[in-house]
N, C-alpha and C positions, 0 to 999 in steps of 0.2 A: 476520462479520458480524451483525447479530441475526436474530434467527431470526425478525421477522417480516417477514422476507425470503427465511422458508427455502419451496420449498416441502412437503416433508416440513420439520413442524417438531418431527418422534423428534430424539434422537443418535443416530441408527443413521446419517443423511449419517454423519458423523466419525467413528466406528466404522469406516465400510468404509470411507475413506478409509487412514483409519493400517493397516487391515488389508491393504493393498495396499500401500501403502510398508517396514512390515513384512515382506513377504511376501518381495521384493526388497532385501531391505536397503539401503529407498531414505534418504541423511541427508538428512531431513523438516526443510525452517522453517514451525510452524508459525504467523498474523500476525494477534493476534485483534481486532480493532474492540474500539472501549470499552464497546459497550452484551456483548458476550460475557465479557471480562473481569468485570462483571456477571448472568453471568452462572453462578451455582454448581453447575448440571450442567452446565455446556459443561469445565466444570472441574476439576471431581470428573470427569469422564473424558477429561482429556487430563494430570492426573495419576497415572494408570495408562500412560498414556507410558511405555516400553523405549525407550532410546538405541539408535540414532543418531537426535537429535532433538535442537530449538532451540526456543523460544519468543520473536518477537517482536512486534511491535505495526499495526498495519497503520491510517493518522493515516486515515477520515474522518469526517464531525464527524454525527451525530446529533442530536434534539429533546434526548433527556434526556441524552448527552455537551454538549451545547450549557450545558444548566441549571447540570447539576451542574456549571459551569467558571467560569458565570457572563458566559455571555457572549449579548449578543440573537443570536436563529435566528432565522431568514429564513420566518416560513407559507408569505408566497402565490409558495411554487414550490417545485415537487415535489423531493420527497429527495433524488434521483441531478444536481442541478442542481448546475454546476458552486462555484453562487455560494454551497451550502448545505453541499455532503460537501467541499468540497475549502478547505484553510486559507486558499489564498492569495485567500474567499470576505470573508474578516477585517478587521480591522487588526491591523497590529503586535503591539500589547499584550492583543488577543485572543487574536493567533494561541501569546501565552507561556502564558496564562491555557490554551490550549486542550491544550500538548504539558505544561504543567508535571501538569495531571491525570492524563494519559493515563499518564505517568510513574510519578508519584506511589503508581495506582492498581494498578500494573505491579507496580511495592516491594512495595507491601503481602500482593499475591497472592501474590510469588515469593521477594522475597529478595532482588532484584537492578535494578536498570537493564534493559531488552533496549537489546542493541545494533543487532539491523536491527530497521527501518519498514520499512513497505512504502503506501501507496495513487497510485489512478491520477496525481496531478501535485502533486506537494512544492516551493513555491516556494524561492528560493536562500535568501529569512531563511529562513526557519523549521530548512533543513536546515544551515547553519554557529548559528542557536540551537541544532538537539540538539547536535550537533557540541562546539558550548562547551561549552557545561550539561552534558550524560548520553554525550557521545563515542564516538556509534556508529559502526558500522562501516562500516555499509552499508545502503545504501538501494535498495526496488525498484520503478519506474517506470511509465512505461506507453511503450513503445514509437512510437516517432515513429509519425501517425496526421493526417492534415487532415480539418477541418468534419467528426470523428466524432464524437458522441454530447451535439452542440451545445459541440463547443469543439475546436481542435487543439492539436497537438502536435510542433514539426515543428526539424533541426535538432542529431540526435543523430550519432555512430558509426552508424553502421547494422546493429545486433545486438550489438554487441562492450563488453563495459564498459569505465568508464574510471575512471579519477577529476576532477571536477569545476573547472568556473574556481569561487572565492569568488562572484563575482559571479554564475554565471550553468548551471544544475544540466544545460541543454542541451551547455552549453561542454567538453570535455575544455582543462585545464590546460593554456598553454601556456609554462609554467617552476615553480619549484618557489616562488616567492614567491607566485604566488597559484593556488595547488595547496589543493585541498582533501581530505583524509584521506577519505574514507568514501567507498566504490568505490560504485559507479550498477551496477545491474544493469536491465536491460528485463525487464520484463513482457510478453504478447503480439508476440513477434518476428515479425517480417510476411516473405514470401513479395521476394526482392532488384528479381524482375520486375514480379509484380504484384501489388501492393499501392501501388505508386506515382498518385494519382488521389485527386482531391475526394469525399469519401462513403465508405460504408462496404464499398458495393459494391469498394472496393479494399483500404480499411483491414481489412476482414476476411477476406482470405487471409493468417492471422495462426494462431500454434499457441496462440493459444485454443482449451479446447477444443469451444464452441460452435461458436465459428469454423470450425475444423479441422473438424469433421465435417462439417456444412449447404456446406463448399466441395467436398470429395469424394461427395459423391452424382452 
């Protein structure tokens, strides 16, 4: 995300994460939001990274991103509102503009289109568009959570990767005819026993770092 949202606005957090990945030889995928792609200091640091790693895109909409894609941003809501930050808050034509702008910016910086995409939520229309036009291979979305962060996601396979139906990103394909060849991976996977219920008091039983450390106390 943009460094406007970082607590430590220096490059140190990025360097620290890379050093941990390098120390343990983790094959990391770094997902860059549009504003990060426009940040020369972030890009200069990432260019120093050594394999194994992959660069992809983090598909959250910001004010700057929307303006440069020529899409009207809903300034009346908070930046993390689903109406503002998710593609599903925009019309289908606006989603195409946002996706095209992001992928074009990525190719300008790296010389190729990304194969991995992540976001808390990606709608099926956007998923199909990215597959058909840019041949993405995998997508990271949030694991099931009920009524958390002003929205809910419910209905995936619990904690398992799957190939989705073309009509519904949350539903594994039932046949080859409706199967979309994009692997869905889940972020912030939930505890299978403690996380079923309404609100963050349940959904925060997850593997997301801040949730996990809070529940360990």
